[in-house]
N, CA, C, O and the ligand as a Tripos MOL2 file, in Angstrom:
@<TRIPOS>MOLECULE
protein
  205   203    52     0     0
PROTEIN
NO_CHARGES

@<TRIPOS>ATOM
      1 N           7.7470   11.9210    7.6710 N.3       1 MET1
      2 CA          7.4250   10.7730    6.8040 C.3       1 MET1
      3 C           8.5070   10.5930    5.7500 C.2       1 MET1
      4 O           8.5050   11.2660    4.7200 O.2       1 MET1
      5 N           9.4050    9.7010    6.0130 N.am      2 ALA2
      6 CA         10.5320    9.4900    5.1170 C.3       2 ALA2
      7 C          10.0920    8.9040    3.7770 C.2       2 ALA2
      8 O           9.1980    8.0600    3.7140 O.2       2 ALA2
      9 N          10.7180    9.3540    2.7460 N.am      3 ARG3
     10 CA         10.4010    8.8250    1.4220 C.3       3 ARG3
     11 C          11.6880    8.3470    0.7690 C.2       3 ARG3
     12 O          12.7520    8.9420    0.9380 O.2       3 ARG3
     13 N          11.5670    7.2690    0.0290 N.am      4 THR4
     14 CA         12.7340    6.7370   -0.6520 C.3       4 THR4
     15 C          12.6810    7.1190   -2.1230 C.2       4 THR4
     16 O          11.6940    7.6780   -2.6010 O.2       4 THR4
     17 N          13.7520    6.8090   -2.8240 N.am      5 GLN5
     18 CA         13.7910    7.1460   -4.2510 C.3       5 GLN5
     19 C          13.3370    5.9910   -5.1230 C.2       5 GLN5
     20 O          13.2930    6.1100   -6.3470 O.2       5 GLN5
     21 N          13.0070    4.8960   -4.5070 N.am      6 THR6
     22 CA         12.7110    3.6950   -5.2850 C.3       6 THR6
     23 C          11.2460    3.2830   -5.2100 C.2       6 THR6
     24 O          10.8970    2.1390   -5.5020 O.2       6 THR6
     25 N          10.3920    4.2250   -4.8160 N.am      7 GLN7
     26 CA          8.9800    3.9020   -4.7940 C.3       7 GLN7
     27 C           8.4680    3.6270   -6.1940 C.2       7 GLN7
     28 O           8.9280    4.2150   -7.1740 O.2       7 GLN7
     29 N           7.5140    2.7290   -6.2640 N.am      8 ARG8
     30 CA          6.8410    2.5280   -7.5330 C.3       8 ARG8
     31 C           5.3680    2.3110   -7.2550 C.2       8 ARG8
     32 O           4.9830    1.6410   -6.2970 O.2       8 ARG8
     33 N           4.5610    2.8950   -8.1170 N.am      9 LYS9
     34 CA          3.1230    2.7930   -7.9070 C.3       9 LYS9
     35 C           2.6120    1.4500   -8.4090 C.2       9 LYS9
     36 O           3.0540    0.9260   -9.4310 O.2       9 LYS9
     37 N           1.6800    0.9270   -7.6600 N.am     10 THR10
     38 CA          1.0690   -0.3310   -8.0400 C.3      10 THR10
     39 C          -0.3300   -0.3670   -7.4440 C.2      10 THR10
     40 O          -0.7320    0.5430   -6.7190 O.2      10 THR10
     41 N          -1.0580   -1.4180   -7.7540 N.am     11 ALA11
     42 CA         -2.3760   -1.6020   -7.1580 C.3      11 ALA11
     43 C          -2.3000   -2.7280   -6.1450 C.2      11 ALA11
     44 O          -1.6840   -3.7660   -6.3890 O.2      11 ALA11
     45 N          -2.9340   -2.5040   -5.0090 N.am     12 VAL12
     46 CA         -2.9500   -3.5280   -3.9670 C.3      12 VAL12
     47 C          -4.3880   -3.7420   -3.5020 C.2      12 VAL12
     48 O          -5.2560   -2.8900   -3.6940 O.2      12 VAL12
     49 N          -4.6110   -4.8820   -2.8970 N.am     13 ARG13
     50 CA         -5.9270   -5.1900   -2.3650 C.3      13 ARG13
     51 C          -5.7970   -5.4890   -0.8770 C.2      13 ARG13
     52 O          -4.9310   -6.2550   -0.4530 O.2      13 ARG13
     53 N          -6.6670   -4.8740   -0.1010 N.am     14 CYS14
     54 CA         -6.6630   -5.1110    1.3460 C.3      14 CYS14
     55 C          -7.0670   -6.5550    1.6240 C.2      14 CYS14
     56 O          -8.0470   -7.0530    1.0710 O.2      14 CYS14
     57 N          -6.3020   -7.2200    2.4860 N.am     15 ALA15
     58 CA         -6.5900   -8.6100    2.8030 C.3      15 ALA15
     59 C          -7.8430   -8.7350    3.6660 C.2      15 ALA15
     60 O          -8.4600   -9.7990    3.7130 O.2      15 ALA15
     61 N          -8.2150   -7.6710    4.3370 N.am     16 ASP16
     62 CA         -9.3610   -7.7380    5.2440 C.3      16 ASP16
     63 C         -10.6740   -7.4150    4.5440 C.2      16 ASP16
     64 O         -11.6390   -8.1690    4.6640 O.2      16 ASP16
     65 N         -10.7220   -6.2880    3.8040 N.am     17 CYS17
     66 CA        -12.0050   -5.8450    3.2270 C.3      17 CYS17
     67 C         -12.0260   -5.9580    1.7110 C.2      17 CYS17
     68 O         -13.0440   -5.6640    1.0850 O.2      17 CYS17
     69 N         -10.9050   -6.3850    1.1020 N.am     18 GLN18
     70 CA        -10.8200   -6.6210   -0.3400 C.3      18 GLN18
     71 C         -10.8890   -5.3420   -1.1630 C.2      18 GLN18
     72 O         -11.0490   -5.4070   -2.3820 O.2      18 GLN18
     73 N         -10.7730   -4.1880   -0.5280 N.am     19 SER19
     74 CA        -10.7690   -2.9370   -1.2710 C.3      19 SER19
     75 C          -9.4860   -2.8150   -2.0830 C.2      19 SER19
     76 O          -8.4270   -3.2830   -1.6650 O.2      19 SER19
     77 N          -9.5940   -2.1810   -3.2500 N.am     20 ILE20
     78 CA         -8.4390   -1.9810   -4.1190 C.3      20 ILE20
     79 C          -7.9260   -0.5560   -3.9440 C.2      20 ILE20
     80 O          -8.7050    0.3970   -3.9310 O.2      20 ILE20
     81 N          -6.6210   -0.4190   -3.8120 N.am     21 PHE21
     82 CA         -6.0150    0.8990   -3.6490 C.3      21 PHE21
     83 C          -4.8170    1.0530   -4.5680 C.2      21 PHE21
     84 O          -4.1520    0.0800   -4.9250 O.2      21 PHE21
     85 N          -4.5560    2.3090   -4.9440 N.am     22 THR22
     86 CA         -3.2760    2.6290   -5.5560 C.3      22 THR22
     87 C          -2.2820    2.8460   -4.4360 C.2      22 THR22
     88 O          -2.5660    3.5520   -3.4690 O.2      22 THR22
     89 N          -1.1210    2.2410   -4.5690 N.am     23 ALA23
     90 CA         -0.1360    2.3150   -3.4980 C.3      23 ALA23
     91 C           1.2590    2.4610   -4.0670 C.2      23 ALA23
     92 O           1.5110    2.1910   -5.2410 O.2      23 ALA23
     93 N           2.1620    2.8980   -3.1960 N.am     24 GLU24
     94 CA          3.5760    2.9160   -3.5220 C.3      24 GLU24
     95 C           4.2620    1.8510   -2.6860 C.2      24 GLU24
     96 O           3.9580    1.6720   -1.5070 O.2      24 GLU24
     97 N           5.1820    1.1540   -3.3130 N.am     25 ILE25
     98 CA          5.9330    0.1310   -2.5930 C.3      25 ILE25
     99 C           7.2950    0.7060   -2.2310 C.2      25 ILE25
    100 O           8.0590    1.1150   -3.1060 O.2      25 ILE25
    101 N           7.5880    0.7350   -0.9580 N.am     26 GLU26
    102 CA          8.8730    1.2440   -0.5000 C.3      26 GLU26
    103 C           9.9790    0.2480   -0.8190 C.2      26 GLU26
    104 O           9.7230   -0.9210   -1.1070 O.2      26 GLU26
    105 N          11.2070    0.7340   -0.7610 N.am     27 ALA27
    106 CA         12.3540   -0.1170   -1.0800 C.3      27 ALA27
    107 C          12.4250   -1.3430   -0.1730 C.2      27 ALA27
    108 O          12.9030   -2.4020   -0.5790 O.2      27 ALA27
    109 N          11.9470   -1.1850    1.0530 N.am     28 ASP28
    110 CA         12.0020   -2.3010    1.9930 C.3      28 ASP28
    111 C          10.7690   -3.1840    1.9300 C.2      28 ASP28
    112 O          10.6260   -4.1220    2.7140 O.2      28 ASP28
    113 N           9.8700   -2.8790    0.9840 N.am     29 GLY29
    114 CA          8.6990   -3.7280    0.7840 C.3      29 GLY29
    115 C           7.4470   -3.2470    1.4760 C.2      29 GLY29
    116 O           6.3780   -3.8330    1.3050 O.2      29 GLY29
    117 N           7.5620   -2.1850    2.2580 N.am     30 ASP30
    118 CA          6.3790   -1.6440    2.9070 C.3      30 ASP30
    119 C           5.4330   -1.0450    1.8760 C.2      30 ASP30
    120 O           5.8660   -0.4900    0.8660 O.2      30 ASP30
    121 N           4.1490   -1.1630    2.1420 N.am     31 VAL31
    122 CA          3.1300   -0.6180    1.2480 C.3      31 VAL31
    123 C           2.6310    0.7030    1.8180 C.2      31 VAL31
    124 O           2.3130    0.8040    3.0030 O.2      31 VAL31
    125 N           2.5680    1.7220    0.9480 N.am     32 PHE32
    126 CA          2.0610    3.0250    1.3540 C.3      32 PHE32
    127 C           0.8920    3.3760    0.4550 C.2      32 PHE32
    128 O           1.0770    3.6210   -0.7370 O.2      32 PHE32
    129 N          -0.3120    3.4020    1.0140 N.am     33 LEU33
    130 CA         -1.5000    3.6810    0.2220 C.3      33 LEU33
    131 C          -1.5850    5.1680   -0.0740 C.2      33 LEU33
    132 O          -1.4700    5.9980    0.8280 O.2      33 LEU33
    133 N          -1.7910    5.5010   -1.3550 N.am     34 ILE34
    134 CA         -1.8960    6.8960   -1.7440 C.3      34 ILE34
    135 C          -3.1080    7.5190   -1.0650 C.2      34 ILE34
    136 O          -4.2290    7.0420   -1.2390 O.2      34 ILE34
    137 N          -2.8940    8.5780   -0.2950 N.am     35 GLY35
    138 CA         -3.9770    9.2900    0.3510 C.3      35 GLY35
    139 C          -4.4070    8.6940    1.6780 C.2      35 GLY35
    140 O          -5.1850    9.3100    2.4060 O.2      35 GLY35
    141 N          -3.9220    7.5240    2.0020 N.am     36 LEU36
    142 CA         -4.3490    6.8740    3.2470 C.3      36 LEU36
    143 C          -3.1860    6.6530    4.1990 C.2      36 LEU36
    144 O          -3.3350    6.8110    5.4100 O.2      36 LEU36
    145 N          -2.0160    6.2830    3.6540 N.am     37 GLY37
    146 CA         -0.8920    5.9750    4.5220 C.3      37 GLY37
    147 C          -0.6390    4.4840    4.5500 C.2      37 GLY37
    148 O          -0.7590    3.8010    3.5330 O.2      37 GLY37
    149 N          -0.2880    3.9870    5.7220 N.am     38 ASP38
    150 CA          0.1510    2.5930    5.7830 C.3      38 ASP38
    151 C          -0.9530    1.6410    6.2080 C.2      38 ASP38
    152 O          -0.6960    0.4610    6.4480 O.2      38 ASP38
    153 N          -2.1870    2.1430    6.3030 N.am     39 ARG39
    154 CA         -3.2740    1.2200    6.6210 C.3      39 ARG39
    155 C          -4.5520    1.6100    5.8990 C.2      39 ARG39
    156 O          -4.7610    2.7570    5.5030 O.2      39 ARG39
    157 N          -5.3900    0.6030    5.7490 N.am     40 CYS40
    158 CA         -6.6530    0.7430    5.0370 C.3      40 CYS40
    159 C          -7.6780    1.4880    5.8890 C.2      40 CYS40
    160 O          -7.5060    1.6370    7.0980 O.2      40 CYS40
    161 N          -8.7360    1.9500    5.2490 N.am     41 ASP41
    162 CA         -9.8460    2.5440    5.9870 C.3      41 ASP41
    163 C         -10.3900    1.6020    7.0530 C.2      41 ASP41
    164 O         -10.8360    2.0460    8.1110 O.2      41 ASP41
    165 N         -10.3530    0.3080    6.7740 N.am     42 CYS42
    166 CA        -10.8910   -0.6840    7.7040 C.3      42 CYS42
    167 C          -9.9040   -0.9970    8.8250 C.2      42 CYS42
    168 O         -10.2320   -1.7290    9.7580 O.2      42 CYS42
    169 N          -8.6990   -0.4430    8.7330 N.am     43 GLY43
    170 CA         -7.7040   -0.7000    9.7660 C.3      43 GLY43
    171 C          -6.7430   -1.8120    9.3950 C.2      43 GLY43
    172 O          -5.7880   -2.0850   10.1230 O.2      43 GLY43
    173 N          -6.9930   -2.4550    8.2630 N.am     44 GLY44
    174 CA         -6.1310   -3.5470    7.8290 C.3      44 GLY44
    175 C          -4.7660   -3.0490    7.3980 C.2      44 GLY44
    176 O          -4.6370   -1.9550    6.8480 O.2      44 GLY44
    177 N          -3.7640   -3.8440    7.6470 N.am     45 THR45
    178 CA         -2.4050   -3.4700    7.2550 C.3      45 THR45
    179 C          -1.7620   -4.5340    6.3810 C.2      45 THR45
    180 O          -0.5710   -4.4510    6.0790 O.2      45 THR45
    181 N          -2.5330   -5.5310    5.9740 N.am     46 GLU46
    182 CA         -2.0110   -6.5680    5.0840 C.3      46 GLU46
    183 C          -2.6050   -6.3570    3.7040 C.2      46 GLU46
    184 O          -3.8220   -6.2600    3.5460 O.2      46 GLU46
    185 N          -1.7360   -6.2860    2.7100 N.am     47 PHE47
    186 CA         -2.1920   -6.0180    1.3520 C.3      47 PHE47
    187 C          -1.5730   -7.0000    0.3730 C.2      47 PHE47
    188 O          -0.4120   -7.3880    0.5010 O.2      47 PHE47
    189 N          -2.3800   -7.3940   -0.6140 N.am     48 SER48
    190 CA         -1.8810   -8.2470   -1.6770 C.3      48 SER48
    191 C          -1.5550   -7.3780   -2.8740 C.2      48 SER48
    192 O          -2.3610   -6.5450   -3.2890 O.2      48 SER48
    193 N          -0.3680   -7.5770   -3.4280 N.am     49 ARG49
    194 CA          0.0280   -6.8080   -4.5960 C.3      49 ARG49
    195 C          -0.5320   -7.4080   -5.8680 C.2      49 ARG49
    196 O          -0.6600   -8.6260   -5.9950 O.2      49 ARG49
    197 N          -0.8610   -6.5490   -6.7980 N.am     50 PHE50
    198 CA         -1.2040   -6.9930   -8.1400 C.3      50 PHE50
    199 C           0.0820   -7.0080   -8.9540 C.2      50 PHE50
    200 O           1.0060   -6.2440   -8.6740 O.2      50 PHE50
    201 N           0.1420   -7.8520   -9.9350 N.am     51 ALA51
    202 CA          1.3380   -7.9290  -10.7720 C.3      51 ALA51
    203 C           1.5070   -6.6480  -11.5740 C.2      51 ALA51
    204 O           2.4610   -6.5210  -12.3410 O.2      51 ALA51
    205 ZN         -9.4120   -2.8570    4.2960 Zn       52 ZN52
@<TRIPOS>BOND
     1     1     2 1
     2     2     3 1
     3     3     4 2
     4     3     5 am
     5     5     6 1
     6     6     7 1
     7     7     8 2
     8     7     9 am
     9     9    10 1
    10    10    11 1
    11    11    12 2
    12    11    13 am
    13    13    14 1
    14    14    15 1
    15    15    16 2
    16    15    17 am
    17    17    18 1
    18    18    19 1
    19    19    20 2
    20    19    21 am
    21    21    22 1
    22    22    23 1
    23    23    24 2
    24    23    25 am
    25    25    26 1
    26    26    27 1
    27    27    28 2
    28    27    29 am
    29    29    30 1
    30    30    31 1
    31    31    32 2
    32    31    33 am
    33    33    34 1
    34    34    35 1
    35    35    36 2
    36    35    37 am
    37    37    38 1
    38    38    39 1
    39    39    40 2
    40    39    41 am
    41    41    42 1
    42    42    43 1
    43    43    44 2
    44    43    45 am
    45    45    46 1
    46    46    47 1
    47    47    48 2
    48    47    49 am
    49    49    50 1
    50    50    51 1
    51    51    52 2
    52    51    53 am
    53    53    54 1
    54    54    55 1
    55    55    56 2
    56    55    57 am
    57    57    58 1
    58    58    59 1
    59    59    60 2
    60    59    61 am
    61    61    62 1
    62    62    63 1
    63    63    64 2
    64    63    65 am
    65    65    66 1
    66    66    67 1
    67    67    68 2
    68    67    69 am
    69    69    70 1
    70    70    71 1
    71    71    72 2
    72    71    73 am
    73    73    74 1
    74    74    75 1
    75    75    76 2
    76    75    77 am
    77    77    78 1
    78    78    79 1
    79    79    80 2
    80    79    81 am
    81    81    82 1
    82    82    83 1
    83    83    84 2
    84    83    85 am
    85    85    86 1
    86    86    87 1
    87    87    88 2
    88    87    89 am
    89    89    90 1
    90    90    91 1
    91    91    92 2
    92    91    93 am
    93    93    94 1
    94    94    95 1
    95    95    96 2
    96    95    97 am
    97    97    98 1
    98    98    99 1
    99    99   100 2
   100    99   101 am
   101   101   102 1
   102   102   103 1
   103   103   104 2
   104   103   105 am
   105   105   106 1
   106   106   107 1
   107   107   108 2
   108   107   109 am
   109   109   110 1
   110   110   111 1
   111   111   112 2
   112   111   113 am
   113   113   114 1
   114   114   115 1
   115   115   116 2
   116   115   117 am
   117   117   118 1
   118   118   119 1
   119   119   120 2
   120   119   121 am
   121   121   122 1
   122   122   123 1
   123   123   124 2
   124   123   125 am
   125   125   126 1
   126   126   127 1
   127   127   128 2
   128   127   129 am
   129   129   130 1
   130   130   131 1
   131   131   132 2
   132   131   133 am
   133   133   134 1
   134   134   135 1
   135   135   136 2
   136   135   137 am
   137   137   138 1
   138   138   139 1
   139   139   140 2
   140   139   141 am
   141   141   142 1
   142   142   143 1
   143   143   144 2
   144   143   145 am
   145   145   146 1
   146   146   147 1
   147   147   148 2
   148   147   149 am
   149   149   150 1
   150   150   151 1
   151   151   152 2
   152   151   153 am
   153   153   154 1
   154   154   155 1
   155   155   156 2
   156   155   157 am
   157   157   158 1
   158   158   159 1
   159   159   160 2
   160   159   161 am
   161   161   162 1
   162   162   163 1
   163   163   164 2
   164   163   165 am
   165   165   166 1
   166   166   167 1
   167   167   168 2
   168   167   169 am
   169   169   170 1
   170   170   171 1
   171   171   172 2
   172   171   173 am
   173   173   174 1
   174   174   175 1
   175   175   176 2
   176   175   177 am
   177   177   178 1
   178   178   179 1
   179   179   180 2
   180   179   181 am
   181   181   182 1
   182   182   183 1
   183   183   184 2
   184   183   185 am
   185   185   186 1
   186   186   187 1
   187   187   188 2
   188   187   189 am
   189   189   190 1
   190   190   191 1
   191   191   192 2
   192   191   193 am
   193   193   194 1
   194   194   195 1
   195   195   196 2
   196   195   197 am
   197   197   198 1
   198   198   199 1
   199   199   200 2
   200   199   201 am
   201   201   202 1
   202   202   203 1
   203   203   204 2
@<TRIPOS>SUBSTRUCTURE
     1 MET1         2 RESIDUE 1 A MET
     2 ALA2         6 RESIDUE 1 A ALA
     3 ARG3        10 RESIDUE 1 A ARG
     4 THR4        14 RESIDUE 1 A THR
     5 GLN5        18 RESIDUE 1 A GLN
     6 THR6        22 RESIDUE 1 A THR
     7 GLN7        26 RESIDUE 1 A GLN
     8 ARG8        30 RESIDUE 1 A ARG
     9 LYS9        34 RESIDUE 1 A LYS
    10 THR10       38 RESIDUE 1 A THR
    11 ALA11       42 RESIDUE 1 A ALA
    12 VAL12       46 RESIDUE 1 A VAL
    13 ARG13       50 RESIDUE 1 A ARG
    14 CYS14       54 RESIDUE 1 A CYS
    15 ALA15       58 RESIDUE 1 A ALA
    16 ASP16       62 RESIDUE 1 A ASP
    17 CYS17       66 RESIDUE 1 A CYS
    18 GLN18       70 RESIDUE 1 A GLN
    19 SER19       74 RESIDUE 1 A SER
    20 ILE20       78 RESIDUE 1 A ILE
    21 PHE21       82 RESIDUE 1 A PHE
    22 THR22       86 RESIDUE 1 A THR
    23 ALA23       90 RESIDUE 1 A ALA
    24 GLU24       94 RESIDUE 1 A GLU
    25 ILE25       98 RESIDUE 1 A ILE
    26 GLU26      102 RESIDUE 1 A GLU
    27 ALA27      106 RESIDUE 1 A ALA
    28 ASP28      110 RESIDUE 1 A ASP
    29 GLY29      114 RESIDUE 1 A GLY
    30 ASP30      118 RESIDUE 1 A ASP
    31 VAL31      122 RESIDUE 1 A VAL
    32 PHE32      126 RESIDUE 1 A PHE
    33 LEU33      130 RESIDUE 1 A LEU
    34 ILE34      134 RESIDUE 1 A ILE
    35 GLY35      138 RESIDUE 1 A GLY
    36 LEU36      142 RESIDUE 1 A LEU
    37 GLY37      146 RESIDUE 1 A GLY
    38 ASP38      150 RESIDUE 1 A ASP
    39 ARG39      154 RESIDUE 1 A ARG
    40 CYS40      158 RESIDUE 1 A CYS
    41 ASP41      162 RESIDUE 1 A ASP
    42 CYS42      166 RESIDUE 1 A CYS
    43 GLY43      170 RESIDUE 1 A GLY
    44 GLY44      174 RESIDUE 1 A GLY
    45 THR45      178 RESIDUE 1 A THR
    46 GLU46      182 RESIDUE 1 A GLU
    47 PHE47      186 RESIDUE 1 A PHE
    48 SER48      190 RESIDUE 1 A SER
    49 ARG49      194 RESIDUE 1 A ARG
    50 PHE50      198 RESIDUE 1 A PHE
    51 ALA51      202 RESIDUE 1 A ALA
    52 ZN52       205 GROUP 0 **** ****
C-alpha cells in the first residue's frame, strides 16, 4: 500500500449512503478512508469532500 508525502486529512461523505468519514487525500486526488481503505462499508467508491 503505497503512501505519498502529501496526504492531508479531511472529512468526506459517501455519495451512496451519505456516511461521513475521516479520510486522507492522496496527491493524485484519490480518497483513502481512515480504517477502511478506498471504499465505504456500503461498497461505494464516490466521495464528496468537505471544505
Ligand atoms: Zn457508503
